[in-house]
C-alpha positions, 0 to 999 in steps of 0.5 A, spaced: 374 479 524 376 483 530 381 479 533 384 478 526 385 485 526 388 486 534 393 480 531 395 484 525 397 490 529 400 487 535 405 483 529 406 492 527 411 493 531 415 486 531 414 488 522 417 495 523 423 492 528 426 487 523 424 491 517 428 496 519 435 491 521 437 493 514 437 500 514 440 500 521 445 496 519 447 499 512 447 506 516 451 504 521 456 501 515 456 508 512 459 512 518 464 507 519 466 508 512 467 516 514 470 515 520 475 511 516 475 516 510 477 521 516 482 516 518 485 515 512 486 523 511 490 524 517 494 518 515 496 521 510 497 528 512 502 524 516 506 519 511 506 526 507 509 530 513 515 524 513 516 524 506 518 531 505 521 532 512 529 533 511 531 526 511 536 523 517 542 520 516 540 513 518 548 511 518 549 516 524 543 515 529 543 509 534 536 509 534 532 507 527 527 513 525 520 511 525 516 507 518 516 511 512 522 516 516 526 520 509 533 518 510 539 517 508 547 513 507 553 514 504 556 507 502 558 501 498 553 496 495 554 488 495 552 487 489 554 480 490 549 479 495 543 481 493 537 479 493 531 478 488 524 478 490 518 476 485 517 475 480 513 483 482 508 487 477 511 495 475 508 500 471 511 501 464 511 507 461 507 505 456 500 503 462 502 497 462 504 492 467 511 488 467 513 483 471 519 484 475 523 483 480 525 487 486 532 487 487 534 488 495 542 490 495 547 490 502 550 497 503 555 498 508 558 504 510 565 507 509 568 505 516 564 499 515 561 499 522 554 500 519 550 497 513 543 497 511 539 493 506 536 497 500 530 495 495 533 500 490 527 499 486 524 494 480 528 490 475 526 486 469 527 479 470 532 477 466 537 481 471 537 475 475 540 471 471 544 475 466 550 478 469 553 483 464 545 485 464 545 487 470 552 491 471 549 497 468 546 498 474 550 496 479 554 502 481 562 502 484 564 505 490 561 510 493 553 512 493 548 516 497 541 513 497 536 516 499 529 513 502 525 511 506 525 506 513 521 500 511 519 493 516 519 489 511 512 485 508 507 480 511 506 474 506 499 475 504 494 468 503 497 465 497 504 467 497 509 461 499 514 462 504 522 464 502 526 459 501 533 461 504 537 455 501 536 456 495 535 464 495 528 464 492 524 471 494 517 472 495 515 478 499 521 482 503 522 479 509 528 483 513 530 478 518 531 472 512 534 477 506 540 480 511 540 473 515 542 470 507 546 476 506 550 475 512 548 480 517 544 481 523 537 480 523 536 487 526 539 490 519 534 496 518 531 496 511 530 501 506 527 502 501 530 507 495 525 513 492 525 516 486 525 524 488 523 529 483 519 525 476 519 531 472 515 528 467 508 527 467 502 522 463 495 523 461 490 518 466 488 512 462 481 511 461 480 506 466 483 510 472 478 516 469 472 510 470 475 510 477 475 516 478 482 517 479 484 522 474 489 526 475 497 527 472 502 522 474 509 522 473 511 518 467 516 511 468 523 513 467 528 509 463 532 507 469 533 500 472 532 499 477 526 504 478 525 506 485 518 507 487 516 516 487 514 520 493 506 520 490 507 511 489 509 511 497 503 516 499 498 511 494 493 506 498 489 500 496 483 504 499 483 512 498 479 516 501 475 517 495 473 510 495 471 511 503 466 516 502 463 512 495 462 507 500 460 511 505 454 514 499 452 507 497 451 504 504 448 511 507 443 511 500 442 503 501 440 504 509 435 511 505 432 506 502 431 499 505 428 505 511 423 508 506 421 500 504 420 499 511 415 504 513 412 503 507 411 496 508 409 498 515 403 502 513 401 498 509 400 492 515 397 498 519 392 500 514 391 492 513 390 492 520 
């Protein structure tokens, strides 16, 4: 009996180590989420500062400002070279997602020396096939656009490649869009923004349940529909989400630590 007791005592440190691994791993992941939260908060603050800064005249500078810098540019749209990227989901005033395209159109300065691609926002699917419908939303002559500098998109794992010959676009690749429009590959991309939405709608039930209960700008009846400043400050994982993830991991760490302590004490008593 004494030999068995000694063997049980010798196994105790190993048992404690094995049982403590899940707790340590969960604690590490919880701390990592807290660090991610701090990083995301700094990123949001930097993004807000960029979006609220005085806009830079893009056609008056030689060097492209950093991504999300607020810019303004004046010129004429080349609607014949517009590209429709998608289909993409867009929010509607009814609170549901509608299928649509993003329309990206070249805009050239008055002297013809500078060009930028402008992502003007969401448009109905019918815009691609109905010239009469889209003509209403195609301004002629000089226009001034306020937007932010963007670097395009990365194609997701399941997103097919763009087809330049067929003018079929699944994601915003700036160099490819510029090439299809007969522009230089380094043509900058600007995403137009909706500056000051004045109408707000209450949060939906799903937003309340998801912890995102805040009044949002109602979707106006304008086409194309650019993003708002709030949407540009929104990430798929926000700081509050990192807080929730951290709380989950740290709670799991405490629970598994308690189970490990209980198991080790039980082993020691039996020894």
